[in-house]
C-alpha positions as CSV (number, residue, x, y, z in Angstrom):
1,X,26.5,-31.5,-1.3
2,X,23.3,-29.5,-0.8
3,X,22.7,-27.3,2.1
4,X,19.8,-28.7,4.3
5,X,18.6,-25.1,4.7
6,X,18.4,-24.0,1.0
7,X,16.2,-21.2,-0.2
8,X,15.3,-21.0,-3.9
9,X,15.1,-17.3,-5.0
10,X,14.7,-18.0,-8.8
11,X,11.1,-16.9,-9.0
12,X,10.9,-14.7,-5.9
13,X,13.9,-12.7,-4.7
14,X,12.2,-12.3,-1.3
15,X,11.5,-16.0,-0.8
16,X,12.3,-17.3,2.7
17,X,10.9,-20.9,2.6
18,X,13.3,-23.8,2.7
19,X,13.4,-26.4,-0.1
20,X,11.6,-29.6,0.8
21,X,13.8,-32.4,2.1
22,X,13.1,-35.9,3.3
23,X,13.9,-34.7,6.8
24,X,11.0,-32.3,7.2
25,X,9.0,-33.5,10.3
26,X,6.5,-30.8,11.2
27,X,5.3,-27.2,10.6
28,X,3.5,-25.0,13.0
29,X,-0.2,-24.3,12.6
30,X,-1.5,-21.5,10.4
31,X,-2.7,-19.7,13.5
32,X,0.8,-19.6,15.0
33,X,2.3,-18.7,11.6
34,X,0.0,-15.7,11.5
35,X,1.1,-14.7,15.0
36,X,4.7,-15.0,14.1
37,X,4.2,-12.9,10.9
38,X,2.4,-10.2,12.8
39,X,5.1,-10.2,15.5
40,X,7.9,-10.0,12.9
41,X,6.1,-7.0,11.3
42,X,5.9,-5.2,14.6
43,X,9.6,-5.8,15.3
44,X,10.6,-4.7,11.8
45,X,8.5,-1.6,12.1
46,X,10.0,-0.7,15.5
47,X,13.5,-1.8,14.6
48,X,13.6,0.3,11.4
49,X,15.8,3.3,11.7
50,X,13.7,6.2,13.1
51,X,13.6,9.6,11.4
52,X,16.6,11.6,12.5
53,X,15.9,14.3,15.1
54,X,17.0,17.9,14.7
55,X,19.8,17.2,17.1
56,X,21.0,14.2,14.9
57,X,20.8,16.3,11.7
58,X,22.8,19.1,13.3
59,X,25.4,16.7,14.5
60,X,25.7,15.1,11.1
61,X,26.2,18.5,9.4
62,X,28.7,19.5,12.0
63,X,30.6,16.2,11.6
64,X,30.6,16.6,7.8
65,X,32.1,20.1,8.1
66,X,34.8,18.8,10.5
67,X,35.7,15.9,8.2
68,X,35.8,18.2,5.2
69,X,38.0,20.8,7.0
70,X,40.3,18.0,8.2
71,X,40.8,16.6,4.7
72,X,41.3,20.0,3.1
73,X,44.0,21.0,5.6
74,X,45.7,17.7,5.3
75,X,45.8,17.8,1.5
76,X,47.0,21.4,1.6
77,X,49.7,20.6,4.1
78,X,51.0,17.6,2.1
79,X,50.9,19.5,-1.1
80,X,52.8,22.4,0.5
81,X,55.4,20.1,1.9
82,X,56.1,18.2,-1.3
83,X,55.6,21.0,-3.8
84,X,57.0,23.9,-1.8
85,X,60.6,22.8,-2.1
86,X,60.4,23.4,-5.8
87,X,59.1,26.9,-5.4
88,X,61.6,29.8,-4.8
89,X,59.0,31.5,-2.6
90,X,59.2,28.6,-0.1
91,X,62.9,28.8,0.5
92,X,62.8,32.6,0.8
93,X,60.0,32.6,3.3
94,X,60.9,30.2,6.2
95,X,57.6,30.9,8.0
96,X,55.9,28.7,5.4
97,X,57.4,25.7,7.2
98,X,55.4,26.7,10.2
99,X,52.3,27.2,8.0
100,X,52.8,23.6,6.7
101,X,53.0,22.2,10.2
102,X,50.1,24.3,11.3
103,X,47.9,22.9,8.5
104,X,48.7,19.3,9.6
105,X,47.9,20.2,13.2
106,X,44.6,21.8,12.3
107,X,43.8,18.7,10.2
108,X,44.4,16.4,13.2
109,X,42.3,18.6,15.5
110,X,39.3,18.6,13.2
111,X,39.8,14.9,12.6
112,X,39.5,14.4,16.4
113,X,36.4,16.6,16.6
114,X,34.8,14.7,13.7
115,X,35.4,11.4,15.4
116,X,33.9,12.7,18.7
117,X,30.8,13.8,16.8
118,X,30.6,10.4,15.2
119,X,30.7,8.7,18.6
120,X,27.9,11.0,19.8
121,X,25.8,10.0,16.7
122,X,26.4,6.3,17.3
123,X,25.4,6.6,20.9
124,X,22.1,8.3,20.1
125,X,21.3,5.8,17.4
126,X,22.2,2.8,19.6
127,X,20.1,4.0,22.5
128,X,17.0,4.5,20.3
129,X,17.3,1.1,18.7
130,X,17.8,-0.6,22.0
131,X,14.6,0.8,23.5
132,X,12.5,0.2,20.4
133,X,13.7,-3.4,19.9
134,X,13.3,-4.4,23.5
135,X,9.7,-3.3,23.6
136,X,8.8,-4.9,20.2
137,X,10.6,-8.2,20.9
138,X,8.2,-9.1,23.7
139,X,5.5,-9.9,21.2
140,X,7.9,-11.9,19.0
141,X,9.2,-13.9,22.0
142,X,5.6,-14.8,23.0
143,X,4.8,-16.0,19.4
144,X,8.1,-17.9,19.2
145,X,7.4,-19.7,22.5
146,X,4.0,-20.8,21.2
147,X,5.7,-22.1,18.0
148,X,8.3,-24.0,20.0
149,X,5.6,-25.6,22.1
150,X,3.8,-26.8,18.9
151,X,7.1,-28.2,17.5
152,X,7.9,-30.0,20.8
153,X,11.2,-28.1,21.5
154,X,12.4,-29.1,25.0
155,X,13.8,-26.5,27.4
156,X,17.2,-28.3,27.3
157,X,17.6,-27.6,23.6
158,X,20.7,-25.7,22.5
159,X,20.4,-22.6,20.4
160,X,23.0,-22.5,17.6
161,X,23.4,-20.5,14.4
162,X,23.4,-22.3,11.0
163,X,24.2,-20.8,7.6
164,X,21.3,-21.1,5.0
165,X,22.1,-21.1,1.3
166,X,20.3,-18.7,-1.0
167,X,20.4,-19.5,-4.7
168,X,19.0,-19.1,-8.2
169,X,18.7,-21.7,-10.9
170,X,19.7,-20.4,-14.3
171,X,20.5,-22.4,-17.5
172,X,20.6,-25.6,-15.6
173,X,23.1,-24.2,-13.1
174,X,22.8,-23.3,-9.4
175,X,24.1,-19.8,-8.8
176,X,24.7,-18.6,-5.2
177,X,22.9,-15.4,-4.3
178,X,25.1,-12.9,-2.4
179,X,28.7,-12.2,-1.8
180,X,31.0,-15.2,-1.4
181,X,31.6,-15.9,2.3
182,X,28.7,-13.8,3.4
183,X,25.8,-15.6,5.1
184,X,22.6,-15.2,7.0
185,X,23.0,-16.7,10.4
186,X,19.7,-18.5,11.3
187,X,19.2,-19.3,15.0
188,X,17.8,-22.8,15.4
189,X,17.1,-25.0,18.4
190,X,19.1,-28.3,18.3
191,X,18.2,-31.4,20.4
192,X,18.0,-35.2,20.1
193,X,14.6,-36.9,20.3
194,X,14.7,-40.7,20.2
195,X,17.0,-41.7,17.4
196,X,16.9,-38.3,15.5
197,X,18.9,-35.1,15.6
198,X,16.3,-32.2,15.4
199,X,16.7,-28.7,14.1
200,X,13.8,-26.4,15.0
201,X,13.4,-23.1,13.2
202,X,10.7,-20.6,14.0
203,X,8.2,-22.5,12.0
204,X,9.6,-25.9,11.0
205,X,11.1,-29.1,12.5
206,X,13.8,-30.9,10.7
207,X,14.6,-34.4,12.1
208,X,17.6,-36.3,10.8
209,X,18.1,-39.9,11.8
210,X,21.4,-40.2,13.8
211,X,22.3,-43.2,11.7
212,X,22.4,-40.9,8.6
213,X,24.9,-38.4,10.1
214,X,28.2,-39.2,8.4
215,X,30.7,-37.0,10.3
216,X,31.6,-33.4,9.3
217,X,34.0,-31.3,7.3
218,X,35.9,-28.2,8.4
219,X,35.9,-25.2,6.1
220,X,39.1,-23.1,6.6
221,X,37.5,-20.0,5.2
222,X,36.4,-16.5,6.3
223,X,32.8,-15.8,6.8
224,X,30.7,-12.7,7.5
225,X,27.2,-12.5,9.0
226,X,24.8,-9.5,8.9
227,X,23.5,-9.8,12.4
228,X,24.9,-11.1,15.7
229,X,22.1,-13.0,17.4
230,X,23.7,-13.9,20.8
231,X,23.1,-12.3,24.1
232,X,26.8,-12.2,24.9
233,X,29.0,-9.9,22.9
234,X,31.3,-11.5,20.3
235,X,34.3,-10.2,22.3
236,X,33.1,-11.8,25.6
237,X,35.1,-14.6,27.3
238,X,32.7,-17.1,25.8
239,X,33.6,-16.2,22.2
240,X,37.0,-14.6,22.6
241,X,38.9,-17.7,21.4
242,X,37.2,-17.5,17.9
243,X,38.7,-14.1,17.0
244,X,35.3,-12.6,15.9
245,X,35.4,-9.0,14.9
246,X,32.7,-6.5,14.1
247,X,32.5,-5.3,10.5
248,X,29.5,-3.0,10.9
249,X,26.9,-1.8,13.4
250,X,25.5,-5.3,13.8
251,X,27.5,-7.5,11.4
252,X,30.7,-9.3,12.2
253,X,33.4,-11.4,10.6
254,X,35.1,-14.7,11.6
255,X,37.1,-17.6,10.3
256,X,36.1,-21.3,10.0
257,X,32.9,-23.1,9.9
258,X,31.8,-26.8,9.7
259,X,29.6,-28.9,7.4
260,X,27.7,-31.6,9.3
261,X,27.1,-34.3,6.7
262,X,23.6,-35.7,6.5
263,X,23.2,-38.9,4.4
264,X,25.0,-38.6,1.1
265,X,23.4,-35.5,-0.2
266,X,23.1,-32.8,2.5
267,X,25.1,-30.8,4.9
268,X,24.3,-28.3,7.7
269,X,26.8,-25.3,7.8
270,X,27.5,-24.3,11.4
271,X,29.9,-21.5,12.4
272,X,33.0,-22.2,14.5
273,X,31.6,-20.5,17.6
274,X,28.6,-22.8,17.8
275,X,29.8,-26.1,16.3
276,X,31.2,-27.3,19.7
277,X,27.7,-27.5,21.1
278,X,26.5,-29.7,18.3
279,X,29.6,-31.9,18.4
280,X,29.2,-32.5,22.1
281,X,25.5,-33.4,21.6
282,X,26.4,-35.9,18.9
283,X,29.2,-37.4,21.1
284,X,26.8,-37.8,23.9
285,X,24.7,-39.9,21.6
286,X,27.6,-41.9,20.2
287,X,27.5,-40.4,16.7
288,X,31.0,-38.8,16.3
289,X,34.3,-39.6,18.0
290,X,36.9,-37.3,19.5
């Protein structure tokens, strides 16, 4: 079964265009493509991690010193505890028990200090990224709205994530690019127009006849995505039932995704937290049952 959103990276590791399929319906004009490319460049430039300030450098150095002190004291305390009992000096000098306990306490204190420094660093970084991205995204939103208008995306369309498939072809075999279970999450607009289920990306429209949708499969597997694309937090009431958990500054992990079967050759991979929207849309059009 081939992913409907497959990207061949055999010749170009940076390729982002999807393989041609019989379901391709439209592509935005070159003018809008140029606007999107320019907007993405602005966002990437603004979204890139800024050069650390003197305050951030000082915090990082202080945090590193605290972590190092914590580790040294903990290791010394553990070594003293396990090794001291075999040393005559230990039994003849009871105050070493207090020294051992003191080392552990100092280790905990500096561990706490290091964690506090780390929280300060994260707060500074998060604030700077939030401001930069909010300003730059305005240009991207304007270009995306123009693209959506060209592709005929209605206001009632649902926005869901799908998992594209990156691969290389070597020796007659298809080799997946990337860690197993790790995916890009591509946000697409989903809607029904006439007798077709439509998926609109930033530049293309994929239209699948409802008559060619042959149910779906459930994958009882873990997944990880690099970027959370939703407005609501993954821990919000809307997504709480899915047990999503952060695995990095922007990335998160979850369990379970679905493969919507298209014809006899293709499938669309949709994560658990968004498949309900697609299933309800299909039910409303008499495609899948309960």
